[in-house]
N, CA, C and O atoms as a CHARMM CRD file, in Angstrom:
* protein
*
  252
    1    1 MET  N      7.81500  -8.61400 -42.31800 PROA 1      0.00000
    2    1 MET  CA     8.74100  -8.67800 -41.35300 PROA 1      0.00000
    3    1 MET  C      8.18900  -7.88300 -40.58100 PROA 1      0.00000
    4    1 MET  O      7.48400  -8.16400 -39.61200 PROA 1      0.00000
    5    2 GLU  N      8.55300  -6.61000 -41.06600 PROA 2      0.00000
    6    2 GLU  CA     7.99500  -5.14300 -40.11900 PROA 2      0.00000
    7    2 GLU  C      7.37200  -4.72500 -39.95400 PROA 2      0.00000
    8    2 GLU  O      7.41100  -4.06600 -38.91400 PROA 2      0.00000
    9    3 LEU  N      6.22500  -4.67500 -40.75400 PROA 3      0.00000
   10    3 LEU  CA     4.13100  -4.59400 -41.00000 PROA 3      0.00000
   11    3 LEU  C      3.65600  -5.21300 -39.86500 PROA 3      0.00000
   12    3 LEU  O      2.82800  -4.68500 -39.12300 PROA 3      0.00000
   13    4 ILE  N      4.07100  -6.15900 -39.71300 PROA 4      0.00000
   14    4 ILE  CA     3.56700  -7.32600 -38.17500 PROA 4      0.00000
   15    4 ILE  C      3.42100  -6.33100 -36.71600 PROA 4      0.00000
   16    4 ILE  O      2.56300  -5.82600 -35.99200 PROA 4      0.00000
   17    5 PHE  N      4.88200  -6.45400 -36.86500 PROA 5      0.00000
   18    5 PHE  CA     4.82400  -5.35400 -36.16100 PROA 5      0.00000
   19    5 PHE  C      3.76300  -3.49600 -35.76800 PROA 5      0.00000
   20    5 PHE  O      3.26400  -2.91900 -34.80200 PROA 5      0.00000
   21    6 ALA  N      3.91500  -3.32100 -36.97700 PROA 6      0.00000
   22    6 ALA  CA     3.72700  -1.96800 -36.69500 PROA 6      0.00000
   23    6 ALA  C      2.61700  -1.84300 -36.92100 PROA 6      0.00000
   24    6 ALA  O      2.35500  -0.64200 -36.98300 PROA 6      0.00000
   25    7 GLU  N      1.72800  -2.48600 -37.09700 PROA 7      0.00000
   26    7 GLU  CA     0.40700  -2.59700 -37.35000 PROA 7      0.00000
   27    7 GLU  C     -1.08300  -4.38800 -36.65300 PROA 7      0.00000
   28    7 GLU  O     -1.69200  -5.34300 -37.13600 PROA 7      0.00000
   29    8 VAL  N     -0.94500  -3.97600 -35.86800 PROA 8      0.00000
   30    8 VAL  CA    -2.19700  -5.52800 -34.97600 PROA 8      0.00000
   31    8 VAL  C     -3.13200  -5.22000 -35.40000 PROA 8      0.00000
   32    8 VAL  O     -3.29300  -4.06700 -35.00000 PROA 8      0.00000
   33    9 GLY  N     -4.18500  -5.58000 -36.18200 PROA 9      0.00000
   34    9 GLY  CA    -5.18700  -5.37500 -36.94400 PROA 9      0.00000
   35    9 GLY  C     -6.24200  -4.30100 -37.01000 PROA 9      0.00000
   36    9 GLY  O     -7.45300  -4.16800 -36.83500 PROA 9      0.00000
   37   10 GLY  N     -4.81400  -3.36100 -37.46400 PROA 10     0.00000
   38   10 GLY  CA    -5.50400  -2.36100 -38.46100 PROA 10     0.00000
   39   10 GLY  C     -5.43100  -0.82600 -37.09600 PROA 10     0.00000
   40   10 GLY  O     -5.66600   0.33700 -37.42300 PROA 10     0.00000
   41   11 PHE  N     -5.13200  -1.17700 -35.92900 PROA 11     0.00000
   42   11 PHE  CA    -4.82100  -0.49000 -34.66300 PROA 11     0.00000
   43   11 PHE  C     -2.66700  -0.08300 -34.58000 PROA 11     0.00000
   44   11 PHE  O     -1.88900  -0.79900 -33.95000 PROA 11     0.00000
   45   12 ARG  N     -2.38000   0.76900 -35.12400 PROA 12     0.00000
   46   12 ARG  CA    -1.49700   1.04500 -35.25000 PROA 12     0.00000
   47   12 ARG  C     -0.48800   1.09800 -34.18100 PROA 12     0.00000
   48   12 ARG  O     -0.98700   1.10600 -33.05600 PROA 12     0.00000
   49   13 ALA  N      1.12100   1.14700 -34.24000 PROA 13     0.00000
   50   13 ALA  CA     1.84300   1.38000 -32.89800 PROA 13     0.00000
   51   13 ALA  C      1.42800   3.16200 -32.29000 PROA 13     0.00000
   52   13 ALA  O      1.27800   3.46000 -31.10500 PROA 13     0.00000
   53   14 GLY  N      1.34000   3.92500 -33.22900 PROA 14     0.00000
   54   14 GLY  CA     1.24900   5.28200 -33.47900 PROA 14     0.00000
   55   14 GLY  C      0.23500   5.53400 -32.02000 PROA 14     0.00000
   56   14 GLY  O      0.23800   6.02100 -30.89000 PROA 14     0.00000
   57   15 ASP  N     -0.67900   4.72200 -33.12400 PROA 15     0.00000
   58   15 ASP  CA    -2.48200   4.85200 -32.76200 PROA 15     0.00000
   59   15 ASP  C     -2.19100   4.67300 -31.07400 PROA 15     0.00000
   60   15 ASP  O     -2.41000   5.61400 -30.31100 PROA 15     0.00000
   61   16 MET  N     -1.68300   3.38400 -30.59800 PROA 16     0.00000
   62   16 MET  CA    -1.34700   2.71400 -29.59900 PROA 16     0.00000
   63   16 MET  C     -0.48100   3.54500 -28.40700 PROA 16     0.00000
   64   16 MET  O     -0.40100   3.24800 -27.21500 PROA 16     0.00000
   65   17 PHE  N      0.02200   4.46600 -28.98200 PROA 17     0.00000
   66   17 PHE  CA     1.27400   5.55700 -27.81400 PROA 17     0.00000
   67   17 PHE  C      0.38600   6.51800 -27.49900 PROA 17     0.00000
   68   17 PHE  O      0.32700   7.01400 -26.37400 PROA 17     0.00000
   69   18 PHE  N     -0.60600   6.95300 -28.78400 PROA 18     0.00000
   70   18 PHE  CA    -0.86700   8.01800 -28.08700 PROA 18     0.00000
   71   18 PHE  C     -2.31500   8.01900 -27.87600 PROA 18     0.00000
   72   18 PHE  O     -2.97700   9.05400 -27.95100 PROA 18     0.00000
   73   19 ALA  N     -2.88000   6.72000 -27.57800 PROA 19     0.00000
   74   19 ALA  CA    -3.74100   6.60200 -26.59100 PROA 19     0.00000
   75   19 ALA  C     -3.75200   6.41600 -25.05800 PROA 19     0.00000
   76   19 ALA  O     -4.55600   6.69800 -24.16900 PROA 19     0.00000
   77   20 LEU  N     -2.43200   5.77700 -25.10800 PROA 20     0.00000
   78   20 LEU  CA    -1.93700   5.62200 -23.50200 PROA 20     0.00000
   79   20 LEU  C     -0.59400   7.45300 -23.00800 PROA 20     0.00000
   80   20 LEU  O      0.20800   7.84700 -22.16100 PROA 20     0.00000
   81   21 PHE  N     -1.12600   7.78200 -24.04000 PROA 21     0.00000
   82   21 PHE  CA    -0.19300   9.57900 -23.50400 PROA 21     0.00000
   83   21 PHE  C     -1.45100   9.75500 -23.19800 PROA 21     0.00000
   84   21 PHE  O     -1.50200   9.88500 -21.97500 PROA 21     0.00000
   85   22 SER  N     -2.40900   9.82300 -23.62200 PROA 22     0.00000
   86   22 SER  CA    -3.38700  10.77600 -23.77000 PROA 22     0.00000
   87   22 SER  C     -3.97100  10.13300 -22.69200 PROA 22     0.00000
   88   22 SER  O     -4.65200  10.92600 -22.04100 PROA 22     0.00000
   89   23 PHE  N     -3.97400   8.62600 -22.09500 PROA 23     0.00000
   90   23 PHE  CA    -5.02200   7.95200 -20.75500 PROA 23     0.00000
   91   23 PHE  C     -3.55200   9.14700 -19.66300 PROA 23     0.00000
   92   23 PHE  O     -3.78400  10.09300 -18.91000 PROA 23     0.00000
   93   24 THR  N     -2.43900   8.65000 -19.97900 PROA 24     0.00000
   94   24 THR  CA    -2.11600   8.72000 -18.86500 PROA 24     0.00000
   95   24 THR  C     -2.42000  10.07200 -18.07300 PROA 24     0.00000
   96   24 THR  O     -3.05500  10.09200 -17.01900 PROA 24     0.00000
   97   25 ILE  N     -1.76500  11.47600 -18.86000 PROA 25     0.00000
   98   25 ILE  CA    -2.41000  12.86400 -19.32400 PROA 25     0.00000
   99   25 ILE  C     -3.89500  13.05700 -18.42700 PROA 25     0.00000
  100   25 ILE  O     -4.12200  13.91100 -17.56900 PROA 25     0.00000
  101   26 MET  N     -4.60800  12.21200 -18.81600 PROA 26     0.00000
  102   26 MET  CA    -6.01400  12.38600 -17.99100 PROA 26     0.00000
  103   26 MET  C     -5.64300  11.64000 -16.72800 PROA 26     0.00000
  104   26 MET  O     -6.09000  12.19100 -15.72200 PROA 26     0.00000
  105   27 PHE  N     -5.24400  11.00800 -16.59900 PROA 27     0.00000
  106   27 PHE  CA    -4.56200  10.34700 -15.17100 PROA 27     0.00000
  107   27 PHE  C     -4.06400  10.92100 -14.45500 PROA 27     0.00000
  108   27 PHE  O     -4.11900  10.50200 -13.29900 PROA 27     0.00000
  109   28 LEU  N     -3.05200  12.60900 -14.81400 PROA 28     0.00000
  110   28 LEU  CA    -2.36900  12.66600 -14.24600 PROA 28     0.00000
  111   28 LEU  C     -3.23300  14.29900 -13.70700 PROA 28     0.00000
  112   28 LEU  O     -3.28300  14.84800 -12.60600 PROA 28     0.00000
  113   29 ILE  N     -3.51100  14.47700 -14.34900 PROA 29     0.00000
  114   29 ILE  CA    -4.47200  15.10200 -13.99000 PROA 29     0.00000
  115   29 ILE  C     -5.95800  15.56200 -12.98400 PROA 29     0.00000
  116   29 ILE  O     -6.21900  16.65800 -12.48800 PROA 29     0.00000
  117   30 THR  N     -6.41900  14.80800 -12.95300 PROA 30     0.00000
  118   30 THR  CA    -7.50800  14.24200 -12.43300 PROA 30     0.00000
  119   30 THR  C     -6.38200  14.27800 -10.76500 PROA 30     0.00000
  120   30 THR  O     -6.14100  15.17600  -9.95900 PROA 30     0.00000
  121   31 THR  N     -5.96100  12.85500 -10.86600 PROA 31     0.00000
  122   31 THR  CA    -4.53100  12.87500  -9.53100 PROA 31     0.00000
  123   31 THR  C     -4.45500  14.23900  -8.77700 PROA 31     0.00000
  124   31 THR  O     -4.86700  14.54900  -7.65900 PROA 31     0.00000
  125   32 VAL  N     -3.80900  14.95000  -9.72100 PROA 32     0.00000
  126   32 VAL  CA    -3.02000  15.89700  -8.95300 PROA 32     0.00000
  127   32 VAL  C     -4.43800  16.99200  -8.61200 PROA 32     0.00000
  128   32 VAL  O     -4.22800  17.82900  -7.73500 PROA 32     0.00000
  129   33 ILE  N     -5.40600  16.99700  -9.07000 PROA 33     0.00000
  130   33 ILE  CA    -6.84000  17.93600  -9.29000 PROA 33     0.00000
  131   33 ILE  C     -7.20700  16.66400  -7.35400 PROA 33     0.00000
  132   33 ILE  O     -7.70600  17.29700  -6.42400 PROA 33     0.00000
  133   34 ILE  N     -7.04600  15.86100  -7.22200 PROA 34     0.00000
  134   34 ILE  CA    -7.72800  15.35600  -6.22800 PROA 34     0.00000
  135   34 ILE  C     -7.38400  15.56700  -4.89700 PROA 34     0.00000
  136   34 ILE  O     -8.12800  15.57200  -3.91700 PROA 34     0.00000
  137   35 TYR  N     -5.52000  15.83800  -4.99200 PROA 35     0.00000
  138   35 TYR  CA    -4.60300  16.03200  -4.68000 PROA 35     0.00000
  139   35 TYR  C     -4.16200  17.28400  -3.66600 PROA 35     0.00000
  140   35 TYR  O     -3.64500  17.29600  -2.55000 PROA 35     0.00000
  141   36 LEU  N     -4.80000  18.77500  -4.96300 PROA 36     0.00000
  142   36 LEU  CA    -4.60900  19.61800  -4.39500 PROA 36     0.00000
  143   36 LEU  C     -5.73300  20.20700  -3.08500 PROA 36     0.00000
  144   36 LEU  O     -5.44900  20.97000  -2.16100 PROA 36     0.00000
  145   37 TYR  N     -7.14400  19.51300  -3.41100 PROA 37     0.00000
  146   37 TYR  CA    -8.44800  19.52500  -2.97800 PROA 37     0.00000
  147   37 TYR  C     -7.71700  18.70900  -1.71200 PROA 37     0.00000
  148   37 TYR  O     -7.53400  19.39600  -0.70700 PROA 37     0.00000
  149   38 ARG  N     -7.44500  17.84300  -1.67800 PROA 38     0.00000
  150   38 ARG  CA    -7.18000  17.50200  -0.00300 PROA 38     0.00000
  151   38 ARG  C     -6.47700  17.92900   0.80500 PROA 38     0.00000
  152   38 ARG  O     -6.66700  17.80300   2.01500 PROA 38     0.00000
  153   39 ARG  N     -5.55600  18.50000   0.29300 PROA 39     0.00000
  154   39 ARG  CA    -4.26000  19.24800   1.06200 PROA 39     0.00000
  155   39 ARG  C     -4.78400  20.56000   1.39800 PROA 39     0.00000
  156   39 ARG  O     -3.99800  21.29100   2.00100 PROA 39     0.00000
  157   40 ASN  N     -6.01000  21.04600   1.12500 PROA 40     0.00000
  158   40 ASN  CA    -6.64900  22.47800   0.99400 PROA 40     0.00000
  159   40 ASN  C     -7.24800  22.05200   1.99000 PROA 40     0.00000
  160   40 ASN  O     -7.11300  22.66800   3.04700 PROA 40     0.00000
  161   41 SER  N     -7.93400  21.08200   1.94400 PROA 41     0.00000
  162   41 SER  CA    -9.46300  20.94000   3.25000 PROA 41     0.00000
  163   41 SER  C     -7.94400  20.75900   4.79500 PROA 41     0.00000
  164   41 SER  O     -7.68100  21.67900   5.57000 PROA 41     0.00000
  165   42 GLN  N     -7.49500  19.86700   4.80400 PROA 42     0.00000
  166   42 GLN  CA    -6.35700  19.20300   5.04300 PROA 42     0.00000
  167   42 GLN  C     -5.73300  20.52000   6.26700 PROA 42     0.00000
  168   42 GLN  O     -5.85600  20.59900   7.48900 PROA 42     0.00000
  169   43 THR  N     -5.11600  21.32800   5.35000 PROA 43     0.00000
  170   43 THR  CA    -4.80200  22.13300   5.28500 PROA 43     0.00000
  171   43 THR  C     -5.95300  23.25900   6.68500 PROA 43     0.00000
  172   43 THR  O     -5.74900  23.60700   7.84800 PROA 43     0.00000
  173   44 LYS  N     -7.00800  23.44200   5.77800 PROA 44     0.00000
  174   44 LYS  CA    -8.13100  23.95000   6.58800 PROA 44     0.00000
  175   44 LYS  C     -7.88300  23.29200   8.44600 PROA 44     0.00000
  176   44 LYS  O     -7.52000  23.81300   9.50000 PROA 44     0.00000
  177   45 ALA  N     -8.22100  22.22500   8.11300 PROA 45     0.00000
  178   45 ALA  CA    -8.85800  22.02900   9.29400 PROA 45     0.00000
  179   45 ALA  C     -7.90900  21.53300   9.88200 PROA 45     0.00000
  180   45 ALA  O     -8.21000  20.54000  10.54400 PROA 45     0.00000
  181   46 ARG  N     -6.03300  22.07400   9.92500 PROA 46     0.00000
  182   46 ARG  CA    -4.73200  22.42900  10.82400 PROA 46     0.00000
  183   46 ARG  C     -5.36000  23.09000  11.64500 PROA 46     0.00000
  184   46 ARG  O     -5.99400  22.76800  12.65000 PROA 46     0.00000
  185   47 LEU  N     -5.05600  24.47900  10.94200 PROA 47     0.00000
  186   47 LEU  CA    -5.52500  25.98600  10.98800 PROA 47     0.00000
  187   47 LEU  C     -6.81200  26.05600  12.07500 PROA 47     0.00000
  188   47 LEU  O     -6.89400  26.84000  13.02100 PROA 47     0.00000
  189   48 LYS  N     -7.58200  25.25200  11.77100 PROA 48     0.00000
  190   48 LYS  CA    -9.06700  25.95600  12.76400 PROA 48     0.00000
  191   48 LYS  C     -8.38500  25.00600  13.98900 PROA 48     0.00000
  192   48 LYS  O     -8.55500  25.51300  15.09800 PROA 48     0.00000
  193   49 ARG  N     -7.69000  23.80200  13.99800 PROA 49     0.00000
  194   49 ARG  CA    -7.42000  22.96800  15.55000 PROA 49     0.00000
  195   49 ARG  C     -6.46200  24.17300  16.02000 PROA 49     0.00000
  196   49 ARG  O     -6.68800  24.88100  17.00100 PROA 49     0.00000
  197   50 VAL  N     -5.42100  24.28300  15.20900 PROA 50     0.00000
  198   50 VAL  CA    -4.04200  25.92700  16.21800 PROA 50     0.00000
  199   50 VAL  C     -5.75700  26.60400  16.56900 PROA 50     0.00000
  200   50 VAL  O     -6.04800  26.78000  17.75200 PROA 50     0.00000
  201   51 GLU  N     -6.65200  26.89500  15.62800 PROA 51     0.00000
  202   51 GLU  CA    -6.86600  28.40400  16.26300 PROA 51     0.00000
  203   51 GLU  C     -7.89200  28.03600  17.31500 PROA 51     0.00000
  204   51 GLU  O     -8.45700  28.95200  17.91400 PROA 51     0.00000
  205   52 GLU  N     -8.21300  26.63300  17.62100 PROA 52     0.00000
  206   52 GLU  CA    -8.42400  26.35700  18.84200 PROA 52     0.00000
  207   52 GLU  C     -7.77000  26.38700  19.62700 PROA 52     0.00000
  208   52 GLU  O     -8.36700  26.45400  20.70200 PROA 52     0.00000
  209   53 LYS  N     -6.50700  26.37000  19.72500 PROA 53     0.00000
  210   53 LYS  CA    -5.88000  26.30600  21.13700 PROA 53     0.00000
  211   53 LYS  C     -5.76700  27.45600  20.93800 PROA 53     0.00000
  212   53 LYS  O     -6.89600  27.89800  21.15400 PROA 53     0.00000
  213   54 VAL  N     -5.27300  28.08600  20.72000 PROA 54     0.00000
  214   54 VAL  CA    -4.85100  29.56200  20.25500 PROA 54     0.00000
  215   54 VAL  C     -5.92700  30.05000  21.09400 PROA 54     0.00000
  216   54 VAL  O     -5.39400  30.75100  21.95500 PROA 54     0.00000
  217   55 ASP  N     -7.56700  30.01100  21.31600 PROA 55     0.00000
  218   55 ASP  CA    -8.20900  30.85600  21.68400 PROA 55     0.00000
  219   55 ASP  C     -9.02700  30.04200  22.61600 PROA 55     0.00000
  220   55 ASP  O    -10.22500  30.29500  22.74100 PROA 55     0.00000
  221   56 ALA  N     -8.03400  28.35700  23.77800 PROA 56     0.00000
  222   56 ALA  CA    -8.11700  28.40100  24.66500 PROA 56     0.00000
  223   56 ALA  C     -7.22500  28.47000  25.87700 PROA 56     0.00000
  224   56 ALA  O     -7.57800  28.43200  27.05600 PROA 56     0.00000
  225   57 LEU  N     -5.69300  28.60500  25.26100 PROA 57     0.00000
  226   57 LEU  CA    -5.29400  29.12800  25.47700 PROA 57     0.00000
  227   57 LEU  C     -5.08900  30.91000  26.49100 PROA 57     0.00000
  228   57 LEU  O     -4.73400  31.19600  27.63400 PROA 57     0.00000
  229   58 LEU  N     -5.61300  31.82200  25.10200 PROA 58     0.00000
  230   58 LEU  CA    -6.09000  32.76700  26.16100 PROA 58     0.00000
  231   58 LEU  C     -6.72200  33.18500  26.11300 PROA 58     0.00000
  232   58 LEU  O     -6.81700  34.31100  25.62400 PROA 58     0.00000
  233   59 GLU  N     -7.87400  32.29000  26.77900 PROA 59     0.00000
  234   59 GLU  CA    -9.11100  31.88500  27.95900 PROA 59     0.00000
  235   59 GLU  C     -8.22800  31.43400  29.11300 PROA 59     0.00000
  236   59 GLU  O     -8.64300  31.32100  30.26700 PROA 59     0.00000
  237   60 ARG  N     -7.05200  31.20000  28.74400 PROA 60     0.00000
  238   60 ARG  CA    -7.18200  30.30300  30.42300 PROA 60     0.00000
  239   60 ARG  C     -5.86000  31.45900  31.07600 PROA 60     0.00000
  240   60 ARG  O     -5.59400  31.77300  32.23600 PROA 60     0.00000
  241   61 ASP  N     -5.27000  31.85300  29.82500 PROA 61     0.00000
  242   61 ASP  CA    -4.75400  33.15800  30.33300 PROA 61     0.00000
  243   61 ASP  C     -5.26100  34.38900  30.73500 PROA 61     0.00000
  244   61 ASP  O     -4.45600  35.31900  30.77900 PROA 61     0.00000
  245   62 LYS  N     -6.75200  34.65800  31.12600 PROA 62     0.00000
  246   62 LYS  CA    -6.90600  35.23700  31.17100 PROA 62     0.00000
  247   62 LYS  C     -7.84800  35.91500  32.46100 PROA 62     0.00000
  248   62 LYS  O     -8.07500  36.98500  33.02700 PROA 62     0.00000
  249   63 SER  N     -8.38300  33.77800  32.48500 PROA 63     0.00000
  250   63 SER  CA    -8.66100  33.69500  34.19300 PROA 63     0.00000
  251   63 SER  C     -7.84900  33.62100  35.70000 PROA 63     0.00000
  252   63 SER  O     -8.49500  33.57100  36.74700 PROA 63     0.00000
């Protein structure tokens, strides 16, 4: 009876867990890379906006 649950059509439960684990790791790595890229882009855009505001304040202060 245990063999029925341990093996389904030649595909063992260990193989299934390894495939699931591998897929999860690849998905997490891809997600982290995308997250870091987006965060870096947003930070650059935010810094550019702050710099433009500071420049505008400095120009207004000179006048």
